[in-house]
MDTraj code that builds the backbone (N, CA, C; nanometers):
import mdtraj as md
import numpy as np

residues = "MET ILE LEU ARG GLY SER ASN SER GLY PRO ASN TYR SER ALA GLU HIS VAL ALA LYS ALA ALA ALA ALA LEU ARG LYS ALA LYS LEU HIS PRO LYS VAL MET VAL ASP CYS SER HIS GLY ASN SER GLU LYS LYS HIS GLU ARG GLN VAL ASN VAL ALA GLU ASP VAL ALA ARG GLN LEU GLY GLU PRO GLU THR ALA GLU ASP LEU LEU GLY VAL MET ILE GLU SER ASN LEU VAL ALA GLY LYS GLN ALA ILE PRO ALA ALA GLY PRO VAL GLY LEU THR TYR GLY GLN SER VAL THR ASP ALA CYS ILE ASP TRP ASP THR THR VAL ALA THR LEU ASN LYS LEU ARG ALA GLY VAL ARG ALA ARG ARG GLN LEU LEU GLY PRO LYS ARG THR LEU ASN ARG GLU ILE ASN GLY GLN ARG GLU ARG GLU ARG SER ARG GLU ALA ALA ARG ASP PHE ASN GLU LEU PRO PRO ARG ASN ASN".split()
xyz = np.array([
    [2.3500, -3.9313, -0.2011],
    [2.4092, -4.0232, -0.2907],
    [2.3979, -3.9140, -0.4573],
    [2.4948, -3.9399, -0.4890],
    [2.5238, -3.8733, -0.6723],
    [2.5012, -3.9928, -0.7127],
    [2.4151, -3.9765, -0.8311],
    [2.4832, -4.1276, -0.9545],
    [2.5295, -4.0355, -1.0711],
    [2.6290, -4.0297, -1.0651],
    [2.6972, -4.0223, -1.1762],
    [2.7515, -4.1047, -1.2821],
    [2.7028, -4.2504, -1.3129],
    [2.6739, -4.2691, -1.4129],
    [2.8800, -4.3320, -1.3893],
    [2.8957, -4.4588, -1.4934],
    [3.0480, -4.5071, -1.5283],
    [3.1089, -4.5361, -1.6221],
    [3.1847, -4.5772, -1.6013],
    [3.2732, -4.6791, -1.7460],
    [3.1460, -4.7527, -1.8094],
    [3.0737, -4.8400, -1.7507],
    [2.9746, -4.9399, -1.8080],
    [2.8687, -4.8493, -1.7982],
    [2.8623, -4.7704, -1.8243],
    [2.6926, -4.6728, -1.8295],
    [2.6428, -4.6215, -1.7630],
    [2.5647, -4.5393, -1.8270],
    [2.4229, -4.4448, -1.7049],
    [2.4153, -4.5240, -1.5968],
    [2.3717, -4.4261, -1.5076],
    [2.2882, -4.4924, -1.3776],
    [2.1838, -4.3743, -1.3665],
    [2.1182, -4.3062, -1.4072],
    [2.0417, -4.1918, -1.4470],
    [1.8937, -4.2628, -1.3939],
    [1.8117, -4.3803, -1.4817],
    [1.7207, -4.4581, -1.5415],
    [1.6251, -4.4141, -1.3856],
    [1.4814, -4.4296, -1.3844],
    [1.3764, -4.4774, -1.2627],
    [1.4683, -4.5336, -1.1872],
    [1.4624, -4.6434, -1.2234],
    [1.5046, -4.8063, -1.1954],
    [1.6135, -4.8141, -1.1215],
    [1.7379, -4.7014, -1.1564],
    [1.8791, -4.6244, -1.0520],
    [1.8336, -4.5998, -0.9880],
    [1.7128, -4.4866, -1.0070],
    [1.7026, -4.3726, -0.8785],
    [1.6316, -4.4330, -0.7830],
    [1.5298, -4.5250, -0.7716],
    [1.4154, -4.6321, -0.7039],
    [1.5280, -4.7057, -0.6533],
    [1.6520, -4.7754, -0.6989],
    [1.7346, -4.8638, -0.6385],
    [1.8107, -4.7778, -0.5291],
    [1.8603, -4.6975, -0.5788],
    [1.9548, -4.5853, -0.4805],
    [1.8893, -4.5286, -0.3673],
    [1.7630, -4.5008, -0.3588],
    [1.6927, -4.4125, -0.2502],
    [1.6639, -4.5698, -0.1808],
    [1.6274, -4.6584, -0.2254],
    [1.5619, -4.7567, -0.1770],
    [1.7323, -4.8574, -0.0629],
    [1.8677, -4.8342, -0.1207],
    [1.9287, -4.8661, -0.0244],
    [1.9848, -4.7473, 0.0340],
    [1.9113, -4.6626, 0.0455],
    [1.9538, -4.5428, 0.1160],
    [1.8959, -4.5761, 0.2132],
    [1.7396, -4.6060, 0.2609],
    [1.6657, -4.6301, 0.3085],
    [1.7023, -4.7322, 0.4291],
    [1.7500, -4.8587, 0.3375],
    [1.8140, -4.9685, 0.4019],
    [1.9111, -4.9657, 0.5107],
    [1.9742, -4.8501, 0.4725],
    [2.0921, -4.7784, 0.5417],
    [2.0698, -4.6890, 0.6835],
    [1.9142, -4.6964, 0.6821],
    [1.8714, -4.6151, 0.7959],
    [1.9648, -4.4201, 0.7071],
    [1.9214, -4.4020, 0.6021],
    [2.0000, -4.2587, 0.5729],
    [1.8699, -4.1460, 0.5002],
    [1.9345, -4.0467, 0.4739],
    [1.7781, -3.9691, 0.4237],
    [1.7788, -4.0359, 0.2816],
    [1.6763, -4.0800, 0.2272],
    [1.7069, -4.1622, 0.0646],
    [1.6247, -4.0163, 0.0068],
    [1.7808, -3.9723, -0.0561],
    [1.7676, -3.8063, -0.1462],
    [1.8886, -3.8502, -0.2817],
    [1.8260, -3.8561, -0.3865],
    [1.9310, -3.9149, -0.4756],
    [1.9686, -3.7822, -0.5408],
    [2.0572, -3.7734, -0.5646],
    [2.0885, -3.6365, -0.6837],
    [2.1395, -3.7013, -0.7992],
    [2.1654, -3.6150, -0.9592],
    [2.2087, -3.7177, -1.0622],
    [2.2640, -3.6182, -1.1481],
    [2.3942, -3.6444, -1.1492],
    [2.5113, -3.6003, -1.2306],
    [2.4866, -3.5953, -1.3862],
    [2.4441, -3.4860, -1.4336],
    [2.4044, -3.5115, -1.5683],
    [2.4918, -3.5418, -1.6651],
    [2.6320, -3.4869, -1.6104],
    [2.7688, -3.5185, -1.6825],
    [2.7848, -3.6457, -1.6752],
    [2.9500, -3.6669, -1.6626],
    [3.0039, -3.7902, -1.6923],
    [2.9835, -3.8857, -1.7211],
    [2.9503, -4.0134, -1.6715],
    [2.9463, -4.1527, -1.7064],
    [2.7877, -4.1109, -1.7320],
    [2.7163, -4.0276, -1.6933],
    [2.5535, -4.0758, -1.7681],
    [2.5530, -4.0113, -1.8503],
    [2.6268, -3.9367, -1.9017],
    [2.6341, -3.8476, -2.0640],
    [2.7099, -3.9141, -2.1630],
    [2.7897, -4.0073, -2.0810],
    [2.8956, -4.0893, -2.1810],
    [3.0047, -3.9685, -2.1955],
    [3.0132, -3.8633, -2.1327],
    [3.1142, -3.7731, -2.1446],
    [3.0691, -3.6902, -2.2709],
    [2.9580, -3.6580, -2.3235],
    [2.9470, -3.5933, -2.4323],
    [2.8382, -3.5050, -2.4145],
    [2.8982, -3.3572, -2.3713],
    [2.8121, -3.2913, -2.3048],
    [2.6924, -3.2287, -2.3624],
    [2.6539, -3.2796, -2.4940],
    [2.5332, -3.2418, -2.5411],
    [2.4628, -3.3360, -2.4667],
    [2.4497, -3.4835, -2.4524],
    [2.3943, -3.5482, -2.4085],
    [2.3189, -3.5318, -2.2214],
    [2.4006, -3.4279, -2.1646],
    [2.3259, -3.3904, -2.0593],
    [2.1842, -3.3482, -2.0479],
    [2.1341, -3.2991, -2.1816],
    [1.9947, -3.2406, -2.2050],
    [1.9107, -3.3560, -2.1750],
    [1.9649, -3.4589, -2.2297],
    [1.8828, -3.5808, -2.2083],
    [1.8449, -3.6657, -2.1350],
    [1.9665, -3.6603, -2.0311],
    [1.9721, -3.6553, -1.8758],
    [1.9149, -3.6028, -1.8167],
    [1.8793, -3.4649, -1.7831],
    [1.8592, -3.3826, -1.7359],
    [1.6631, -3.4253, -1.7930],
    [1.6244, -3.4017, -1.8972],
    [1.4515, -3.4481, -1.9390],
    [1.4098, -3.5606, -1.8758],
    [1.5191, -3.6566, -1.8890],
    [1.4718, -3.7950, -1.7859],
    [1.4039, -3.7468, -1.6851],
    [1.4953, -3.6717, -1.6080],
    [1.5186, -3.6689, -1.4266],
    [1.3883, -3.5455, -1.4714],
    [1.3219, -3.4582, -1.5483],
    [1.2583, -3.3871, -1.4685],
    [1.1037, -3.4639, -1.5235],
    [1.1116, -3.5685, -1.6143],
    [1.0185, -3.6466, -1.6277],
    [0.9501, -3.7471, -1.4593],
    [1.1410, -3.7417, -1.4243],
    [1.1099, -3.8609, -1.3182],
    [1.0428, -3.7841, -1.2117],
    [1.0706, -3.6849, -1.1788],
    [1.0090, -3.5886, -1.0903],
    [0.8274, -3.5991, -1.0819],
    [0.8195, -3.5847, -1.1988],
    [0.6276, -3.6069, -1.2113],
    [0.6105, -3.7753, -1.1785],
    [0.6605, -3.8574, -1.1516],
    [0.6089, -4.0046, -1.1292],
    [0.6375, -4.0356, -0.9568],
    [0.5368, -4.1192, -0.9250],
    [0.5315, -4.0933, -0.8241],
    [0.6111, -4.1989, -0.7542],
    [0.6659, -4.3108, -0.8225],
    [0.7977, -4.3701, -0.8026],
    [0.9600, -4.3455, -0.7400],
    [0.9507, -4.2153, -0.8153],
    [1.0694, -4.1272, -0.7961],
    [1.0671, -3.9869, -0.7756],
    [0.9396, -3.9183, -0.7263],
    [0.9641, -3.7793, -0.7185],
    [1.0147, -3.7523, -0.5912],
    [0.9342, -3.8519, -0.5078],
    [1.0265, -3.8112, -0.3347],
    [1.2001, -3.8263, -0.3659],
    [1.2459, -3.8883, -0.4462],
    [1.3665, -3.9669, -0.4091],
    [1.4981, -3.8578, -0.4564],
    [1.4494, -3.7591, -0.5307],
    [1.5236, -3.7010, -0.6364],
    [1.5405, -3.5487, -0.5573],
    [1.6993, -3.5343, -0.5528],
    [1.7261, -3.4166, -0.4245],
    [1.7093, -3.3095, -0.5602],
    [1.8130, -3.3471, -0.6404],
    [1.8582, -3.2082, -0.7760],
    [1.9307, -3.2867, -0.8745],
    [1.9701, -3.2155, -0.9874],
    [2.0837, -3.2221, -1.0243],
    [2.2378, -3.1648, -1.0612],
    [2.3091, -3.2031, -1.1130],
    [2.4239, -3.1382, -1.1530],
    [2.4207, -3.0815, -1.3218],
    [2.4931, -3.0108, -1.3177],
    [2.5056, -3.0126, -1.4663],
    [2.6085, -2.8896, -1.5014],
    [2.7131, -2.9714, -1.6093],
    [2.8077, -2.8979, -1.6316],
    [2.7956, -2.7715, -1.7282],
    [2.8059, -2.6154, -1.6984],
    [2.7529, -2.5088, -1.7952],
    [2.8796, -2.4251, -1.7977],
    [2.8401, -2.3364, -1.8576],
    [2.9605, -2.2582, -1.9386],
    [2.8838, -2.1285, -2.0161],
    [2.9319, -2.0572, -2.0920],
    [2.8974, -1.9453, -2.1406],
    [2.8632, -2.0078, -2.2628],
    [3.0424, -2.0306, -2.3141],
    [3.0357, -2.1230, -2.4360],
    [3.0075, -2.2686, -2.4511],
    [2.9805, -2.3618, -2.5208],
    [2.9718, -2.4965, -2.5063],
    [3.1014, -2.5669, -2.5445],
    [3.1412, -2.6921, -2.5120],
    [3.2486, -2.7780, -2.5455],
    [3.3304, -2.7529, -2.4308],
    [3.4608, -2.7383, -2.4284],
    [3.5697, -2.7540, -2.3532],
    [3.7226, -2.7020, -2.4618],
    [3.8310, -2.6582, -2.3867],
    [3.9011, -2.5967, -2.5291],
    [4.0723, -2.6206, -2.4288],
    [4.1587, -2.6924, -2.4711],
    [4.2951, -2.6444, -2.4054],
    [4.3785, -2.5467, -2.3775],
    [4.4386, -2.5544, -2.2716],
    [4.5290, -2.4155, -2.2782],
    [4.5965, -2.4149, -2.3726],
    [4.6153, -2.3076, -2.4832],
    [4.6993, -2.2992, -2.5367],
    [4.8791, -2.2747, -2.5510],
    [5.0061, -2.2860, -2.5990],
    [5.1083, -2.3257, -2.5398],
    [5.1125, -2.1989, -2.5069],
    [5.0302, -2.0652, -2.6166],
    [5.0566, -1.9174, -2.5483],
    [5.0217, -1.8730, -2.4238],
    [4.9492, -1.9532, -2.3226],
    [4.9315, -1.9333, -2.2591],
    [4.7773, -1.8749, -2.2260],
    [4.7228, -1.8638, -2.1264],
    [4.5680, -1.7811, -2.1549],
    [4.5256, -1.7072, -2.1931],
    [4.6211, -1.6216, -2.2762],
    [4.5492, -1.4954, -2.3949],
    [4.5075, -1.5190, -2.5078],
    [4.5260, -1.6693, -2.5460],
    [4.4566, -1.7090, -2.6585],
    [4.3213, -1.8053, -2.5999],
    [4.2668, -1.7974, -2.5224],
    [4.1772, -1.8638, -2.4707],
    [4.0419, -1.8195, -2.4818],
    [3.9277, -1.8895, -2.5064],
    [3.8048, -1.8270, -2.5543],
    [3.7206, -1.7765, -2.3765],
    [3.6635, -1.6497, -2.3728],
    [3.5974, -1.6284, -2.2719],
    [3.4967, -1.7182, -2.2675],
    [3.4455, -1.7414, -2.1270],
    [3.3538, -1.8104, -2.1224],
    [3.3348, -1.9633, -2.1349],
    [3.4483, -2.0375, -2.1635],
    [3.4792, -2.1724, -2.2390],
    [3.5507, -2.2669, -2.1409],
    [3.4831, -2.3628, -2.0856],
    [3.5999, -2.4318, -2.0184],
    [3.6999, -2.5142, -2.0611],
    [3.7700, -2.4939, -1.9795],
    [3.9478, -2.5217, -1.9579],
    [3.9609, -2.6866, -1.8919],
    [3.8364, -2.7521, -1.8801],
    [3.8230, -2.9114, -1.7719],
    [3.7629, -2.9306, -1.8382],
    [3.6113, -2.9955, -1.7928],
    [3.5115, -3.0398, -1.8460],
    [3.4196, -3.0173, -1.9487],
    [3.3675, -3.0614, -2.0879],
    [3.2814, -2.9902, -2.1533],
    [3.1689, -2.9791, -2.0561],
    [3.1181, -2.8478, -2.1540],
    [2.9732, -2.8125, -2.0856],
    [2.8660, -2.7568, -2.2052],
    [2.7851, -2.7243, -2.1333],
    [2.6860, -2.7005, -2.2321],
    [2.6768, -2.5786, -2.1884],
    [2.6419, -2.4685, -2.3538],
    [2.6053, -2.3158, -2.3508],
    [2.5319, -2.2451, -2.2493],
    [2.4940, -2.1481, -2.2076],
    [2.4435, -2.0537, -2.1172],
    [2.2629, -2.1060, -2.2388],
    [2.2524, -2.0893, -2.3229],
    [2.1402, -2.1015, -2.3686],
    [2.0754, -2.2090, -2.3603],
    [2.1287, -2.3346, -2.3761],
    [2.1212, -2.4922, -2.3486],
    [2.0698, -2.4496, -2.1870],
    [2.1622, -2.4291, -2.0931],
    [2.1268, -2.4473, -1.9827],
    [1.9991, -2.3780, -1.9174],
    [1.9527, -2.2625, -1.9976],
    [1.8459, -2.1904, -1.9488],
    [1.7213, -2.2784, -1.9919],
    [1.7500, -2.3520, -2.0982],
    [1.5934, -2.4147, -2.1468],
    [1.6210, -2.5652, -2.1136],
    [1.7460, -2.6261, -2.0446],
    [1.7163, -2.7486, -1.9654],
    [1.6885, -2.7034, -1.8425],
    [1.7168, -2.5866, -1.7697],
    [1.6764, -2.5611, -1.6696],
    [1.5165, -2.5160, -1.6319],
    [1.4423, -2.4654, -1.7486],
    [1.2765, -2.4717, -1.7715],
    [1.2614, -2.6147, -1.7632],
    [1.2742, -2.7219, -1.8456],
    [1.2517, -2.8204, -1.8480],
    [1.2590, -2.9339, -1.6978],
    [1.3361, -2.9133, -1.6250],
    [1.3806, -2.8956, -1.4938],
    [1.2471, -2.8639, -1.4148],
    [1.2367, -2.7089, -1.4565],
    [1.1193, -2.6486, -1.3477],
    [1.0164, -2.7336, -1.3755],
    [0.9835, -2.7438, -1.4938],
    [0.8174, -2.7826, -1.5213],
    [0.8630, -2.9530, -1.4690],
    [0.9585, -3.0334, -1.4545],
    [0.9428, -3.1375, -1.3400],
    [0.9021, -3.0952, -1.2016],
    [0.9576, -3.0243, -1.1637],
    [0.9682, -2.9797, -1.0165],
    [0.7917, -2.8879, -1.0214],
    [0.7757, -2.8257, -1.1141],
    [0.5921, -2.8518, -1.0706],
    [0.5036, -2.9440, -1.1004],
    [0.5576, -3.0519, -1.1576],
    [0.4340, -3.1577, -1.1923],
    [0.4873, -3.2278, -1.0942],
    [0.5658, -3.2669, -0.9920],
    [0.6051, -3.3149, -0.8405],
    [0.5127, -3.2360, -0.7413],
    [0.5243, -3.0996, -0.7518],
    [0.4488, -3.0702, -0.6788],
    [0.2764, -3.0582, -0.6773],
    [0.2296, -3.0845, -0.8157],
    [0.1025, -3.1153, -0.8311],
    [0.0636, -3.2704, -0.7702],
    [0.1537, -3.3747, -0.7922],
    [0.1877, -3.5111, -0.7769],
    [0.1793, -3.5029, -0.5850],
    [0.2851, -3.4415, -0.5005],
    [0.2825, -3.4484, -0.4197],
    [0.2686, -3.3281, -0.2920],
    [0.2048, -3.2259, -0.3815],
    [0.1662, -3.0988, -0.3019],
    [0.3104, -3.0239, -0.2990],
    [0.2691, -2.8599, -0.1852],
    [0.3663, -2.8089, -0.1690],
    [0.4723, -2.8104, -0.1369],
    [0.6127, -2.7987, -0.1396],
    [0.7111, -2.8612, -0.0528],
    [0.6828, -2.9250, 0.0780],
    [0.7662, -3.0333, 0.1010],
    [0.7394, -3.0774, 0.2048],
    [0.8382, -2.9760, 0.2838],
    [0.8141, -3.0539, 0.4751],
    [0.8407, -2.9904, 0.5699],
    [0.9873, -3.0108, 0.6480],
    [1.0045, -3.1428, 0.5745],
    [1.1511, -3.2249, 0.6365],
    [1.2149, -3.1270, 0.6180],
    [1.2929, -3.0782, 0.4761],
    [1.4056, -3.0058, 0.4568],
    [1.3714, -2.8660, 0.5698],
    [1.2768, -2.8003, 0.5378],
    [1.2598, -2.6729, 0.6170],
    [1.2715, -2.7168, 0.7659],
    [1.2435, -2.8059, 0.8318],
    [1.2457, -2.8544, 0.9998],
    [1.4370, -2.8871, 1.0298],
    [1.4605, -2.9788, 0.9262],
    [1.6157, -3.0132, 0.9080],
    [1.6682, -2.8385, 0.9192],
    [1.6846, -2.7472, 0.7984],
    [1.7524, -2.6332, 0.7539],
    [1.6996, -2.5506, 0.8720],
    [1.5815, -2.5814, 0.9521],
    [1.5787, -2.4526, 1.0356],
    [1.6291, -2.4539, 1.1868],
    [1.6631, -2.6129, 1.1827],
    [1.7057, -2.6113, 1.3267],
    [1.8694, -2.6090, 1.3041],
    [1.9420, -2.6455, 1.1962],
    [2.0463, -2.6114, 1.1465],
    [2.0669, -2.4588, 1.1559],
    [1.9625, -2.3979, 1.1582],
    [1.9968, -2.2675, 1.1496],
    [1.9973, -2.1888, 1.3097],
    [1.8894, -2.2411, 1.3395],
    [1.8821, -2.1963, 1.4760],
    [2.0075, -2.2408, 1.5587],
    [2.0755, -2.3599, 1.5205],
    [2.2195, -2.3534, 1.5538],
    [2.3144, -2.2722, 1.5620],
    [2.3070, -2.2750, 1.4211],
    [2.4320, -2.1593, 1.3703],
    [2.3804, -2.0365, 1.3910],
    [2.3108, -1.9980, 1.4573],
    [2.2515, -1.8469, 1.5119],
    [2.3295, -1.8612, 1.6696],
    [2.3061, -1.9300, 1.7272],
    [2.3295, -1.9442, 1.8739],
    [2.4968, -1.9570, 1.9330],
    [2.5640, -2.0587, 1.8320],
    [2.7009, -2.0307, 1.8103],
    [2.7401, -1.9318, 1.7189],
    [2.6609, -1.8514, 1.6751],
    [2.7179, -1.7357, 1.6281],
    [2.7110, -1.6006, 1.7359],
    [2.6056, -1.6712, 1.8235],
    [2.5962, -1.5237, 1.9085],
    [2.6980, -1.5989, 2.0125],
    [2.7328, -1.6976, 2.0549],
    [2.7922, -1.7174, 2.1294],
    [2.9702, -1.6946, 2.1176],
    [2.9739, -1.6953, 2.0360],
    [3.1044, -1.6655, 1.9554],
    [3.1244, -1.5098, 1.9275],
    [3.0225, -1.4270, 1.9203],
    [3.0449, -1.3171, 1.8953],
    [3.0407, -1.2311, 2.0207],
    [2.9713, -1.3356, 2.1466],
    [2.9854, -1.2847, 2.2798],
    [3.1299, -1.2923, 2.3369],
    [3.2044, -1.4081, 2.3056],
    [3.3089, -1.4368, 2.3451],
    [3.4146, -1.3435, 2.2716],
    [3.4189, -1.2605, 2.1801],
    [3.4924, -1.2166, 2.1238],
    [3.5746, -1.0814, 2.2675],
    [3.6960, -1.0479, 2.2646],
    [3.7241, -0.9628, 2.3152],
    [3.7040, -0.8549, 2.2939],
    [3.7008, -0.7464, 2.3675],
    [3.6348, -0.5815, 2.2876],
    [3.7612, -0.5530, 2.2073],
    [3.7048, -0.4635, 2.0876],
    [3.8625, -0.4310, 2.0248],
    [3.8918, -0.3553, 2.0449],
    [3.9925, -0.2161, 2.0833],
    [4.0219, -0.1361, 2.0494],
    [4.0612, -0.0525, 1.9110],
    [3.9336, 0.0808, 1.9610],
    [3.9841, 0.1317, 1.8352],
    [4.0805, 0.2662, 1.8290],
])
top = md.Topology()
chain = top.add_chain()
for i, resn in enumerate(residues, 1):
    res = top.add_residue(resn, chain, resSeq=i)
    for name in ("N", "CA", "C"):
        top.add_atom(name, md.element.get_by_symbol(name[0]), res)
traj = md.Trajectory(xyz[None], top)
């Protein structure tokens, strides 16, 4: 589940994350929540993505939400903000600046990712090393893909060189 916020306000708080994970558990779904740091959660102000990510990083170290958080989505580009495509066409565009959603710039992105990394480290301190569930699921998927790929490869007609 991705928490994006809405016109009525953000939904990235620990309370929102825990409530979303509980709803997923009740529906017998994998209780993992991703937080969109942009859109409604930043009230469409790209600079506020940093505040959202900092809150998520803090939640990663809290027992109530640490296991429920899967990741974040961040609007990022080389240059902060966004730009309209000029009437003259793309020749007037600023390289590395979005023409769709406003983004944080590269330096801010790196600093934000470092804060999230600190949150992940706090979660590992709290919960121990990586959980095996994702490894088991991914390992099973990889084995299935490998078998399918081998079967597909073996069923190919011989190539004429």
